[in-house]
Backbone as CSV, one residue per row, in Angstrom:
resi,resn,N_x,N_y,N_z,CA_x,CA_y,CA_z,C_x,C_y,C_z
1,MET,65.458,9.667,13.567,66.512,9.023,14.244,66.354,7.581,14.149
2,ASP,67.494,6.884,14.065,67.484,5.509,14.037,67.964,4.993,15.425
3,TRP,66.974,4.532,16.223,67.250,4.260,17.606,68.152,2.984,17.737
4,SER,68.107,2.130,16.688,68.914,0.896,16.773,70.426,1.191,16.580
5,ASN,70.734,2.285,15.886,72.137,2.673,15.653,72.195,4.197,15.489
6,PRO,72.162,4.895,16.654,72.072,6.415,16.652,73.304,7.126,16.263
7,ILE,74.422,6.465,16.087,75.645,7.128,15.799,75.999,7.129,14.399
8,ASN,75.301,6.531,13.467,75.621,6.457,12.068,74.754,7.454,11.265
9,GLY,75.387,8.043,10.280,74.768,8.877,9.245,74.020,10.065,9.798
10,LYS,72.788,10.289,9.233,71.995,11.386,9.652,71.482,11.295,11.107
11,SER,71.455,10.058,11.631,71.022,9.955,13.012,71.997,10.600,13.963
12,ALA,73.290,10.587,13.610,74.278,11.264,14.482,74.053,12.724,14.511
13,VAL,73.737,13.276,13.388,73.404,14.736,13.334,72.218,15.017,14.189
14,ALA,71.161,14.221,14.085,69.972,14.418,14.876,70.240,14.333,16.364
15,VAL,71.040,13.380,16.768,71.404,13.261,18.171,72.128,14.424,18.623
16,ILE,73.163,14.892,17.892,73.987,16.071,18.249,73.026,17.327,18.306
17,CYS,72.101,17.525,17.422,71.191,18.631,17.430,70.298,18.584,18.703
18,ALA,69.819,17.369,19.019,68.962,17.237,20.174,69.690,17.564,21.494
19,ILE,70.969,17.071,21.581,71.734,17.378,22.767,72.009,18.945,22.819
20,ALA,72.347,19.533,21.710,72.644,20.987,21.673,71.378,21.767,22.043
21,SER,70.193,21.433,21.565,68.986,22.147,21.909,68.634,21.945,23.391
22,ALA,68.823,20.739,23.882,68.629,20.589,25.381,69.583,21.376,26.146
23,SER,70.765,21.444,25.785,71.818,22.335,26.497,71.408,23.759,26.475
24,ALA,70.939,24.230,25.261,70.480,25.616,25.210,69.367,25.967,26.081
25,VAL,68.415,25.027,26.204,67.235,25.261,27.119,67.744,25.263,28.574
26,LEU,68.633,24.391,28.825,69.138,24.327,30.268,69.898,25.634,30.586
27,LEU,70.693,26.154,29.687,71.432,27.373,29.903,70.523,28.540,30.063
28,LEU,69.434,28.693,29.244,68.506,29.677,29.348,67.722,29.651,30.644
29,THR,67.376,28.460,31.172,66.802,28.253,32.387,67.611,28.840,33.598
30,ILE,68.893,28.477,33.579,69.882,28.892,34.489,69.986,30.425,34.436
31,LEU,70.053,30.968,33.300,70.158,32.451,33.110,68.937,33.129,33.823
32,ILE,67.690,32.665,33.482,66.487,33.253,34.004,66.482,33.163,35.584
33,LEU,66.853,31.953,36.077,66.878,31.806,37.503,67.889,32.735,38.127
34,SER,69.053,32.871,37.561,70.083,33.730,38.140,69.738,35.213,38.132
35,LYS,68.967,35.601,37.128,68.402,37.016,37.053,67.439,37.203,38.137
36,LYS,66.552,36.246,38.387,65.575,36.347,39.412,66.206,36.522,40.790
37,ILE,67.253,35.714,41.016,67.947,35.656,42.256,68.599,37.029,42.481
38,ALA,69.276,37.528,41.350,69.932,38.860,41.512,68.990,39.962,41.786
39,GLU,67.742,39.898,41.178,66.733,40.972,41.533,66.318,40.854,42.985
40,ARG,66.115,39.668,43.498,65.728,39.545,44.864,66.849,40.095,45.861
41,LEU,68.048,39.813,45.519,69.157,40.248,46.361,69.368,41.786,46.344
42,ASN,69.057,42.387,45.150,69.193,43.780,45.003,68.089,44.560,45.682
43,LYS,66.956,43.944,45.801,65.781,44.590,46.485,66.052,44.748,48.005
44,LYS,66.793,43.828,48.615,67.034,43.876,50.087,67.970,44.953,50.515
């Protein structure tokens, strides 16, 4: 990544990929937490 100009050329692709991977990790974390909450609610 070119931090001085992150929107040009291959740096733009790298920034988009980094944002996409961070979003995927966040969505997986939310999914895991929601399943744990659902299990706790079903046990009661």
